[in-house]
C-alpha positions in Angstrom: 57.9 -59.5 78.7 60.8 -62.0 78.9 59.5 -65.1 80.5 62.8 -66.3 82.0 63.8 -63.1 83.8 63.8 -63.3 87.6 64.9 -60.4 89.7 65.6 -62.2 92.9 66.2 -65.9 93.1 68.0 -67.9 95.8 70.8 -70.0 94.4 70.1 -73.5 95.5 73.4 -74.8 94.3 76.6 -74.7 96.3 80.3 -75.3 95.7 80.3 -77.3 98.9 78.7 -80.7 98.2 76.2 -82.2 100.7 78.2 -85.4 101.0 81.3 -83.6 102.2 81.9 -84.8 105.9 85.5 -84.0 106.5 85.7 -81.2 109.2 89.2 -80.3 108.1 88.2 -79.8 104.4 84.9 -78.0 105.4 86.7 -75.6 107.7 89.3 -75.0 105.1 86.6 -73.8 102.7 85.4 -71.2 105.2 86.7 -68.3 103.2 85.5 -65.6 105.6 87.3 -67.0 108.6 91.0 -66.4 109.5 93.5 -69.2 109.3 93.7 -69.2 113.1 89.9 -69.7 113.3 89.9 -72.5 110.8 92.6 -74.3 112.7 90.8 -73.8 116.0 87.6 -75.4 114.5 89.6 -78.4 113.1 91.4 -78.9 116.5 88.1 -78.9 118.4 86.7 -81.6 116.1 89.9 -83.7 116.5 89.5 -83.4 120.3 85.8 -84.4 120.2 84.8 -80.9 121.5 81.8 -80.9 119.1 79.6 -78.5 121.2 82.5 -76.0 121.4 83.2 -76.2 117.7 79.5 -75.9 116.7 78.8 -73.0 119.1 81.8 -71.1 117.7 81.0 -71.8 114.1 77.4 -70.8 114.6 78.3 -67.6 116.5 80.8 -66.5 113.8 78.4 -67.4 111.0 75.6 -65.3 112.5 77.9 -62.4 113.2 79.2 -62.4 109.6 75.7 -62.7 108.2 74.4 -59.8 110.3 77.5 -57.7 109.3 76.7 -58.3 105.6 73.0 -57.4 106.2 74.1 -54.3 108.1 76.0 -53.1 105.0 72.5 -52.5 103.4 71.8 -49.8 106.0 70.2 -50.2 109.4 67.1 -48.3 108.4 66.6 -50.4 105.3 66.9 -53.6 107.4 64.4 -52.2 109.9 62.0 -51.6 107.0 62.3 -55.1 105.7 61.8 -56.7 109.1 59.0 -54.2 109.9 61.0 -53.1 113.0 60.3 -49.4 113.4 62.6 -49.4 116.4 65.6 -49.8 114.1 66.9 -46.6 112.6 70.1 -45.4 110.9 71.9 -45.4 114.2 71.0 -49.0 115.2 73.6 -51.7 115.4 72.2 -54.5 113.3 74.7 -57.1 114.7 73.2 -56.8 118.2 69.7 -55.7 117.6 68.3 -58.5 115.4 68.0 -62.1 116.4 69.6 -65.0 114.5 66.1 -66.1 113.3 65.4 -62.6 112.0 68.7 -62.6 110.1 68.1 -66.0 108.6 64.5 -65.0 107.6 65.6 -61.8 106.1 68.4 -63.5 104.2 65.9 -66.0 102.8 63.5 -63.2 101.7 66.4 -61.4 100.0 67.4 -64.5 98.1 70.7 -65.1 99.9 69.6 -68.6 101.1 67.6 -71.2 99.2 64.6 -72.7 101.0 66.6 -75.9 101.7 69.5 -73.9 103.2 67.0 -72.0 105.3 65.5 -75.2 106.6 68.9 -76.6 107.4 70.2 -73.4 109.1 67.1 -73.3 111.3 67.6 -76.9 112.2 71.2 -76.2 113.2 70.1 -73.2 115.2 67.7 -75.3 117.2 70.3 -78.0 117.9 73.0 -75.4 118.9 70.6 -73.4 121.0 69.4 -76.6 122.8 72.9 -77.7 123.8 74.0 -74.1 124.7 71.1 -73.9 127.1 71.8 -77.2 128.9 73.0 -77.0 132.5 72.5 -78.8 135.8 70.0 -76.0 136.8 67.8 -76.5 133.7 67.6 -80.3 133.8 70.5 -81.1 131.5 71.8 -84.6 131.6 75.5 -85.5 131.4 74.7 -88.2 128.8 73.3 -85.6 126.4 76.0 -84.7 123.9 76.2 -83.2 120.5 77.1 -85.9 118.1 79.9 -85.8 115.5 77.3 -86.0 112.7 75.3 -83.0 114.1 78.4 -80.9 114.5 79.5 -81.7 110.9 76.1 -80.9 109.6 76.1 -77.5 111.4 79.6 -76.7 110.0 78.7 -77.7 106.5 75.5 -75.6 106.2 77.3 -72.6 107.8 80.1 -72.9 105.2 77.6 -73.5 102.4 75.4 -70.5 103.3 77.7 -67.9 104.7 81.3 -68.8 105.6 82.2 -70.0 102.1 80.5 -67.1 100.3 82.0 -63.7 99.4 79.0 -61.5 98.7 75.2 -61.0 99.0 74.4 -59.8 95.5 70.6 -60.5 95.8 70.4 -58.2 98.8 72.2 -55.5 96.9 69.5 -55.9 94.1 66.8 -55.2 96.7 68.7 -52.1 97.9 69.0 -50.8 94.3 65.3 -51.5 93.8 64.4 -49.6 96.9 66.5 -46.6 96.0 65.0 -46.6 92.5 61.5 -46.4 93.9 62.3 -43.1 95.6 64.3 -41.7 92.6 62.3 -42.6 89.5 58.8 -43.3 88.4 58.6 -46.8 86.9 56.5 -47.8 83.9 54.7 -51.1 83.2 57.6 -51.8 80.8 60.4 -51.1 83.4 62.8 -54.0 83.7 62.4 -54.0 87.5 58.6 -54.6 87.2 59.1 -57.2 84.5 61.5 -59.1 86.6 59.3 -58.8 89.7 56.5 -60.5 87.7 58.6 -63.6 87.4 59.7 -63.7 91.0 58.4 -66.1 93.7 55.6 -64.8 96.0 57.8 -64.1 99.0 59.9 -61.7 96.9 56.7 -59.9 95.9 55.7 -59.8 99.5 59.0 -58.2 100.5 58.7 -55.7 97.7 55.3 -54.6 99.0 56.8 -54.2 102.5 59.6 -52.1 101.1 57.0 -49.8 99.3 54.9 -49.4 102.4 58.0 -48.6 104.5 59.0 -45.9 102.1 55.6 -44.2 102.6 56.6 -43.9 106.3 60.0 -42.4 105.7 60.0 -40.5 102.4 59.3 -36.8 101.9 58.9 -34.3 99.1 59.9 -35.5 95.6 60.9 -38.9 96.9 57.4 -39.5 98.3 55.9 -38.4 95.0 57.9 -41.1 93.2 56.9 -43.7 95.9 53.2 -42.8 95.5 53.3 -43.2 91.7 55.2 -46.4 91.9 52.9 -47.9 94.5 49.9 -47.0 92.3 51.6 -49.0 89.5 52.9 -52.0 91.4 50.4 -52.8 94.2 47.2 -52.9 92.0 49.0 -55.2 89.5 49.9 -57.7 92.3 46.8 -57.2 94.4 44.7 -60.1 93.0 47.4 -62.5 94.0 48.2 -61.0 97.4 47.4 -63.1 100.5 45.2 -61.7 103.3 48.1 -60.7 105.6 49.7 -58.6 102.9 46.4 -56.9 102.0 45.8 -56.1 105.7 49.4 -54.7 105.7 48.4 -52.1 103.1 45.3 -51.1 105.0 47.3 -50.9 108.2 49.9 -48.6 106.6 47.1 -46.3 105.5 45.6 -46.2 109.0 49.0 -45.4 110.6 49.7 -42.6 108.2 46.3 -41.2 108.7 46.6 -41.2 112.5 50.1 -39.5 112.2 48.7 -36.8 110.0 51.0 -37.4 107.0 48.7 -36.0 104.4 50.8 -36.8 101.3 51.4 -40.4 102.4 47.7 -40.8 103.1 46.9 -39.4 99.7 49.1 -41.9 97.9 47.9 -44.9 99.9 44.2 -43.7 99.5 44.7 -43.7 95.7 46.1 -47.3 95.9 43.2 -48.6 98.0 40.7 -46.8 95.9 42.1 -48.5 92.7 41.9 -52.0 94.2 38.7 -51.5 96.2 40.7 -52.3 99.3 39.2 -50.2 102.1 37.7 -53.3 103.7 41.3 -54.0 104.8 41.7 -50.7 106.7 41.2 -51.2 110.5 38.9 -49.0 112.4 41.7 -48.3 114.9 45.2 -49.4 115.6 44.4 -51.9 118.3 45.8 -54.5 116.0 49.3 -53.0 116.3 49.4 -54.0 119.9 48.4 -57.6 119.2 51.0 -57.8 116.4 53.7 -56.4 118.6 53.1 -58.8 121.4 52.7 -61.7 118.9 56.1 -60.8 117.5 57.6 -60.9 121.0 56.1 -64.4 121.5 57.7 -65.6 118.3 61.1 -64.0 119.2 61.0 -65.8 122.5 60.1 -69.1 120.9 63.0 -68.9 118.4 65.6 -67.6 120.9 67.8 -69.0 123.6 66.1 -70.6 126.6 62.7 -70.5 124.8 60.9 -72.7 127.3 61.7 -70.2 130.0 61.1 -67.1 128.0 57.8 -68.0 126.2 55.3 -67.8 129.2 55.6 -64.0 129.8 54.8 -62.7 126.3 52.3 -65.6 125.7 50.4 -64.5 128.9 50.5 -60.9 127.7 49.0 -61.9 124.3 46.2 -63.9 126.0 45.4 -61.0 128.3 44.8 -58.6 125.4 41.4 -60.0 124.9 39.5 -62.8 123.0 38.6 -60.7 120.0 41.7 -60.6 117.8 41.6 -57.8 115.2 41.5 -59.0 111.6 44.9 -57.6 110.7 46.6 -59.3 113.6 44.9 -62.7 113.3 47.7 -64.2 111.2 50.5 -63.0 113.5 48.6 -64.2 116.6 47.8 -67.6 115.2 51.4 -68.1 114.2 52.6 -67.1 117.7 50.1 -69.3 119.6 50.7 -72.3 117.3 54.5 -71.9 117.8 54.0 -72.3 121.5 51.4 -75.0 121.3 53.3 -77.2 118.9 56.8 -76.4 120.4 59.8 -78.0 118.7 61.5 -81.4 118.6 62.7 -80.9 122.2 59.2 -80.4 123.6 57.0 -77.4 124.7 57.1 -74.7 127.3 54.6 -76.2 129.8 54.2 -72.9 131.6 53.0 -71.2 128.4 50.5 -73.9 127.3 47.5 -72.5 129.2 47.9 -69.1 127.6 48.4 -70.6 124.2 45.3 -72.7 124.6 43.3 -69.6 125.8 44.2 -67.8 122.6 43.6 -70.7 120.3 40.3 -71.6 122.0 39.1 -68.0 121.5 39.3 -68.4 117.7 36.0 -69.2 116.2 35.5 -71.9 113.5 35.1 -69.4 110.8 38.3 -67.6 111.8 40.2 -70.9 111.9 38.9 -71.5 108.4 40.2 -68.0 107.5 43.7 -68.8 108.9 43.8 -72.3 107.3 42.7 -71.0 103.9 44.3 -67.6 103.8 47.5 -67.9 105.8 48.7 -71.5 106.5 50.1 -71.9 102.9 52.5 -69.0 103.6 53.2 -69.7 107.3 56.6 -71.3 106.9 57.2 -71.2 110.7 54.3 -73.6 111.3 54.7 -75.7 108.1 58.3 -76.3 109.1 57.2 -77.9 112.3 54.8 -80.4 110.8 57.4 -82.9 109.6 58.9 -83.1 113.1 57.6 -86.0 115.2 56.7 -84.2 118.4 55.2 -81.0 116.9 53.3 -83.1 114.4 51.8 -85.3 117.1 50.6 -82.1 118.9 49.2 -80.8 115.6 47.2 -84.0 115.1 45.7 -83.7 118.6 44.9 -80.0 118.0 43.2 -80.6 114.7 41.1 -83.4 116.1 39.4 -80.9 118.4 38.5 -78.4 115.6 35.1 -78.3 114.1 36.1 -77.1 110.7 34.4 -78.4 107.5 37.2 -79.6 105.3 35.0 -79.2 102.2 35.0 -75.4 102.8 38.7 -75.1 102.5 39.6 -73.9 99.0 43.3 -74.7 99.0 43.8 -78.3 97.8 47.0 -78.6 99.8 45.5 -77.3 103.0 42.4 -79.5 102.6 44.6 -82.6 102.0 46.7 -81.7 105.0 43.6 -81.4 107.3 42.2 -84.7 106.0 45.5 -86.5 106.6 45.8 -84.8 110.1 42.4 -85.9 111.2 43.1 -89.4 110.1 46.5 -89.4 111.9 48.4 -90.4 108.7 51.8 -89.2 109.7 53.6 -90.2 106.4 51.0 -88.3 104.4 51.3 -85.2 106.7 55.1 -85.3 106.2 54.7 -85.4 102.4 52.1 -82.6 102.2 53.7 -80.4 104.9 57.1 -80.7 103.2 55.7 -79.7 99.8 53.8 -76.8 101.3 56.9 -75.6 103.2 58.9 -75.5 100.1 56.2 -73.6 98.3 56.0 -71.1 101.1 59.7 -70.3 100.6 59.3 -69.9 96.9 60.6 -73.4 95.8 58.0 -74.6 93.3 
């Protein structure tokens, strides 16, 4: 197998240098914008209307990104996002959030890990200022700075506005189509290239296969079944717990829906990997995962402090016994609310978040820390921010988890530094883990 072949890899380079700070030149390189739009952006910068310029740039960037993603097909996008509510008739430009679009673009290799981090930072800044008003406690002296506006413009041009295509996403679409059309072999180029890809691409490929079990029929389903039996067992030893539970969950769903051929294919896969421990006894976990997803969506959306309490209360009300398949999603959701962002936390949602986190036993905390945190880019991305990091340190201080039982060296080092309150060390370890979680080794 060629050792240097990689099927999907985000291009970390850009034709737009990081030290370019001239708004006129940056807007001039926004190839996807019309001349009138480029002039409008430059004019707003000249007039000092930084919030207007940034909001416009961000809105156009997300609209164009979603339009590009929509070209892959709404149903395919729904599969990748694990959004069964999205079908071939759905309008992707209005039915997925900015955070979902950025996350999907990252998983498809459109954005590098660094670009993803910068885009999410710009989203947070733009969302914060867009939500300010006299009714929500906004202060007249709070203004978007020239540097923040230039940073937003630059990353939007680097990631979207200055690009012309999304070839990596097309590769995934071709891969998906081939899974339903052909039966691959261990020597197939697609499989050889997947072996050399970062973990989050493997995770996305597994999600694509499981989604095809839900939608394929006849000969297509036969190809999917044979390809799943080839691919999933090969990568199973390296799969994290959430992805293993995802396979078991797919089997349970197909069984309950009476799709015999899909069940037969997934049964063969689970039998080959001895994976029936990951099949839930019922689909109660689906409810937890759905509500946890709504918490995360509220946290990452506009007016998050106002919108978080409702779904967070609902998650807490589902019960103190979180099903195994839903533990990762629920922990991420509760920690997002608990740690908040650089602007603070939703005070009205804290009691519910504490209720969920307090219900997690020490052994399940250990399970999350050792089996999920390394891949939880949402939480890792918060730990190098001053306010969320301080709340993390306070949270960890109250845990009774034996660090010596943590197998992951990075997680163990992070916990030790957190308990000691060594902020610089936490910054270093969290930053390294965050990059790893996004595939940048």
